[in-house]
N, C-alpha and C positions, 0 to 999 in steps of 0.2 A: 504494500500500500504506500502511496506517495501522498504527502500532505503539502498544501500551500496555503499561506495565510494572507489575509488582507485586513484592513480595519473593520470590515463588515463580517467576514466569516472565515472559518477554516474549511477548505475544500479538500476532499479526499478523492484520490483516483484509485479505484478498487478493481481488482481482477488480476489474473495471471498473464503477464506480458509475453510469456513464451519466449521465442527467440528474437523478439523485437527489443530495441532500446527505446524505452518510453520515458517521456519527461512531461512535467506540468509546471508552468510558471504563471505568475499573476502580474498584472499591472493595473493602473488606474487610467481609464479613458478621460474621466473628469470626476469631480467630487460626487460621490454616491454611485458611480458606475465602474464596476470592476470588469476586467477582461481576464479570462482563464484560458490559457493556450495549452492544448494537449498535442504532443508530437510523438509519432512512431517512426522508427528507422530500422531497416534491416539490410544486410548485404545482398540478399536475394528476395525474390517475390514469394510471399507467404500469405496464407489466409490469416487476416488479423484476428486477434483474440477479442472477446467481449470485454469491454472496459466501461466502468461507470464513474461519472463525476457526481459526487454526492455532498450535500451539506444540509444544515437545518436552518429554519427561519422561525422566529417566535410568532405564535398565532395571536398577535396583539393588534386590535383594531382592524381586523380583516373580516369582511362579510361576504365577499363574492370572488369568483374566479372567472377568467376568460382564456380561451384558446381557440384557434381557427375552426375547430369542428364542434364548438360548444352548443350551437343552436341557441335555445333560450334557457338552457340549464346552467345556472351560475353556482350551483352547489359544489361543495368540496367532495373529493373522493377520500374514502378511508384507506388506511395503509395496507389493507388486505385486498383492495380492488385492483383491477387490471389497469396498467399504465396506458398512456397515449402513444400514438405512433404517427410518424410523418415521413414522407419521402418526396421525390420530385413529382409524383403523380397525385398525391393526396396530402392535404393539410400543410402545416409548416411547423418547424420546431421553435415555437414561442409560447410562453405561458405567463399569465399575469394574475396577481392577487391584489385586491383593492378593497377600500372601505365603502360605506354607504354614500359618502360624498363623492365617490369616484376618484379618490386619491390613491395613487400607486403606493403599494407597500413592498411589492417585489415583482419585477418583470425579468424573465430570462429568455434568451434566444441563442440558438446555435448557428454558427456561420455556415456549417454544412447542411444546406437545405435539400441537397440532391440525394444523398445516401439515406437509407432508412435509419431513423433515430427513434428510440423509445424514451419518453420523458414523463415525469410525474411531479405532482405537488401534493402528496398525500398528507392528510391531517392525522397526527398521532395524539389521540385524546389523553393518553396516560402522561405525556410530557408537555402537552400544550404547545407543540411545535409542528411545523410543516416539515416533512421529510422530502427533500427535493433531490431528484436524481435525473441524470441524462445518461442513457445507455447507448454506447456506440458498438456497432457490429454484433448486436444481439441476433440479428438475422445473418445468415451466411452471406459472404460477399466474395468477389473474385480476389485472387492473391494480389498483394501490393508490396512495394518495397519502402514506401514512405506515405505518411498521412499527417495532416495538420488540421485542427479545428479550433475555433475560438468560441468560448462561451461568454456572452455579454450578460452581466447581472446588474440590474438597475434597482436601487433601493431609495431613490430620491422621492421626496414628497411633492410630486407633480401630478396633474391629472393623468390617470392611467392611459388614456388615449394619446396623450403627448409622448409618454414613454414608448407606446407601441408605434407611433409615427416615427420616432427616432430609430427604432429597430428597423423599420422599412427603409429609412434613409441609410442606415448602416449597411444593410444588405445591398442596396442600390449602388453604394460606393465601391463595392467589390466588382472587379472586372467580369467575373463569371456570372454576375447577376445584374449587369447593367441593363436598365430597361430598354426595350426596343423602341426605335423612333416610330412615331405615328405619322403616316403619310397624310397630307392635307385632305385628300379625298375621304379619308376615314372620319373626319370631323364634320362632314356635310350630311344633312338628312338624306335618307334614301328616297 
C-alpha cells in the first residue's frame, strides 16, 4: 500500500502492483483542490493489476449526491452496495457530494474518462464518514507498459455546479478531450 498526504486527506493506493513500478504523488491545483497522480511503468507490456485510490471524507453537512447516471436519485449508497462504473461509452468518472444549499462538500473526477473506472462514495454509518474509492483496471484490459491518471479532488465551499463546471473545463484542457469544433451550419435551425 502506498500513502500520500495533503492538507485535506491521506490517500491510499491499494492493490498488488505485480511487476509494475507504481507510484502516487499529490499536488495542489489551487486552494481546496488536490491532484493525485497515479503512474504505472513496466519494461514490457503486461495486463495491469487492479488498483484502488481510497480515502475518507467526514459526513458533515452533506445531504445529497450527484453523478452523471444519477437520474433524480440524490440519495447516498451504503458501503455494502454496488459501486458506479464509467467508460468512454457510458457515464463519466465524476462524483459530487453537496448540502441542501447546493454547496460543494466534495467533488472528485478522474482524468481517464476512456478506460473503465469503478468509483464510489459510500456512507459508513458506524464512523460517520464517506468511504471514497476509485478503482482502476477492475475490468480486464489489454496489456500496457505505462499508464498515468490524475484524480482531481475539490473540497472548496463553492456551488457544486461550479465545481462540476471546473471539472468539465479541466477535462477540456486535456488534448485527448479537446472539444470538437462546431461547424457554422450546425448552429442554424433545420
